N, C-alpha and C positions, 0 to 999 in steps of 0.2 A: 340509450344512445351509444354507450360504449366509449372506449378511449379513442382520442383523435389519432389518425394515421398520418405518417409523414407524407408530404407531397412533393418534396424537392430532393435533389441528391444529397445536399448537406444535412437536411432533416433526417433523411434515411440513414446516413452515416452515424449521426448522433443517436438516433433511435436504436440502431444495431449495437452501438457501443454500450448503451444503457442496458439493453437486453443481455448482452454478454456479461457485464458487471453483475447483474442480478443473479445470473446462473452461477458465476464464480463464487459469489458470497454464499449462495445457497449450498454449494458444494462444500465450502468450508464448514458451514453449520452441520451438514450431514456427517462429515468425517468426525467432527467433535462429538456428536451424539453417539456414534459408533464406539468412540474411545472413552466415553463416559464423562466428557467435559461439557459444561455449559458453554455457550458462546454468545457474544453480543456483537453489535455491528456499529461502525462509524463510516458513513458513506453519504452521498448526496441525497439518499432517500430515508436513512434512519440515523439518529444520533443517540446512541446508548452509552456515551463516554462516561457520564457521571455514575451510572450503574456499575460500569467496569471499575472505575476508580474507587468506588466504595467496597470493592471486593466481591461483588455479586457473582462474578464469573472469572475463570482463569484465562479465557481466550477473548480477544477483541479482534474481529476481522475488520481491517481498515483499508479503505480505498486510499491510495497514496496521496491524491490531491486533497482529500478530506483530512488526512492525518499529517499534513505537511506544515501548516502555518498556525501559530498561536495556541497550540494545545499542549498539554503535558501528558506524555506517555511513559514517564520514568518508572512506573510500576512494572514495566515490561522486563522480562528476563531473556526472552528469545524473540527476535524479529525474523519472520520468514517472508521473503519476497517471492511471490510466484508469478508476478507479471509486472513488468517495468514500463514506465512512461518514457517519453523521449526527453524530458526536461531534467538536466543535471541539478538545477536549482530545487525542483520538487523533491528529487531523491535525497539530496543533502539535507534539506529541511526535515524530511521524514526521519533520517538518521539522528538529527539534532534533537528531535522531539523525544527520542528514546534515550539517548546517551547525552546527558548535560555535562558541561565543563565542571570539574570538581567532584563529580559523582564517583563513588568508589566501588560500587557493585559492578560485576562483570556482566555484560550483555553479549549474547551470541547472535550473529546474523547468519542466515542461510539464504541462498539464492537457488530456487528450483529452476534449473536450466537444462535444456537438452541440446547437444551439439547440432549445429546446422539450422537451428530455429531462429525466428525473428527475435525472441527474447534473448537468446545467446548473443546475437549481433548487437542488440541494444545495450546489453550489459557491457560488452567490450567497447562500444562507442562511448558510453558514459565514463568508463575507466580512462580511455584515451583522452577525452575532453578534460577530465579532471587533471591528468598529467600535464596537458598543455597549459591549463590555467595556473597550476603550481609553478611550472617553469617560467611563465611570464611574471608571476609575483616575486620570484627569487631574483629577478633582474633589477 
């Protein structure tokens, strides 16, 4: 019978997003293999967090929404964001899962952005929104 196909514009949008996510995570895994690293995944389709936390692999490819709330990613030494969502809350939660208050180890964050792309615009919008919120909180 096969996989069900989307039949409405919203279902098509969600289906396309999931297809894109799958391709992105598979690309991360391929790069890791080429570099000689094992890689595991935390997303809406796969949860290999416990295996990563136990040290089975150096790399955990995380979908930002899956890595945002209620999990511990403090084993991380480097966070690489290659695609950003529109939610400042999701982004700040993902940062907080990696770098906890009182944690003494240094964590490096990298954002893979190209000038003039949607991701670059989203990154700048998230920074601007964070500045607005901080200014409001200082009042």
